[in-house]
N, C-alpha and C positions, 0 to 999 in steps of 0.2 A: 345280166345279158353277155352275151360274146359278141363285141363287136371291133373291128380292125379297121383302124385310121390310116390314111396314107394321104400326104399333100403331092399333086402333081400341077406345078405350076400354079394357077388362080383357083385349082378344084382341090376340095377335100374328098375324099372319096372315102365313104365309110361302109365298110362290108358287114351284113349282118351274117351271123356264123348259126344262128339258130334255125329250124325249120318253121316255128311257130311265132307270130307274134300276135298274141291273143290276152285276153283278161288277165291270166296268171303272169304274162311276161309286159305288161302295158306301161307299167308304172317304172320298173326296172329299165325297160328299154329309154323311156323319158331321160329317167336319169343319168343314164351312161351317155345317152346323145348331150345333154347339157353340157355333161364334161368336154366331151369331144369339140364341140363347135365353139369352144373357146379359141380353136385355132382360128388365125384370122385368113380367112378366103371368103371371097366374094360369092362362090358357087359352092355348093355342099350336094356331093352325088350319094345317094344311097342305093348300095347295090342288094336288090334284094333276090340275086340268083338261088340263094339256098333256102328260101323261104316257099314253103308249101301251102302254108296256111294263114291267114289274116281274118281277124274278125272284127266286130265293130268298134271293138276297144283298141286294138292294133290300128286300126285305121285311125280312131283319135288320136293316138298317140303320134302318128306320123302328121297329122295336123297339125297336133299340138307344137312338134317341132319345127315345122314351117312358120307358126306364129312365133317361136321363139325366134327364129331368125330375124324378126323383123322385116321392114320393107327394102333394104338396101342389100339384103342376101338372100339368095334363090336356094330352094331345096329342090332338088332334080331326083326323079327315080330312073333305075335302069334294070333291066333283065329281070323283068316280071313273068312268071310262071304262069300257065292258065287261070289257075283257081285265084290267084291275088289280082290277075289283070281283072278278071271278070269284076271282083269286088269293087275296083276302081271305078270299070265302067258302068256298073248298075246303081253306083252312087252319085256317078258323074263327076268324081274326082279326076278323071282323066282328062277333063276339062280345066282343072287347077292347078296340075302338076305338068312339067314337063317329064316325058316319059321316053327312054332312049330303050331301044331293043337290046344293047349291049353296052358295057360300060365304055367300051372303046368308041362307041358313036358321042360319046358326051366330051371325050377329049380333044 
């Protein structure tokens, strides 16, 4: 899974460089995120601007990363496309995560 990470102040920004987070990629996504979130930052922002498809396995992987961070760190999301946003809305996960329109809104 191609992910890029950058620290901006108290924020770790992780950019997903793939178009899909689905059953085929979910395990690799979780493993790669586990490596990246070792960087100490109280907030982690997942930039999903390139992701055009997210299935239930992908959603489960995002939730697993949130749980991995524990109660003292927050996973926030940014730049969800219409299909990905719909998945979060239909599953009511849009109430669980802080979702920003753009990465710059979270800075």
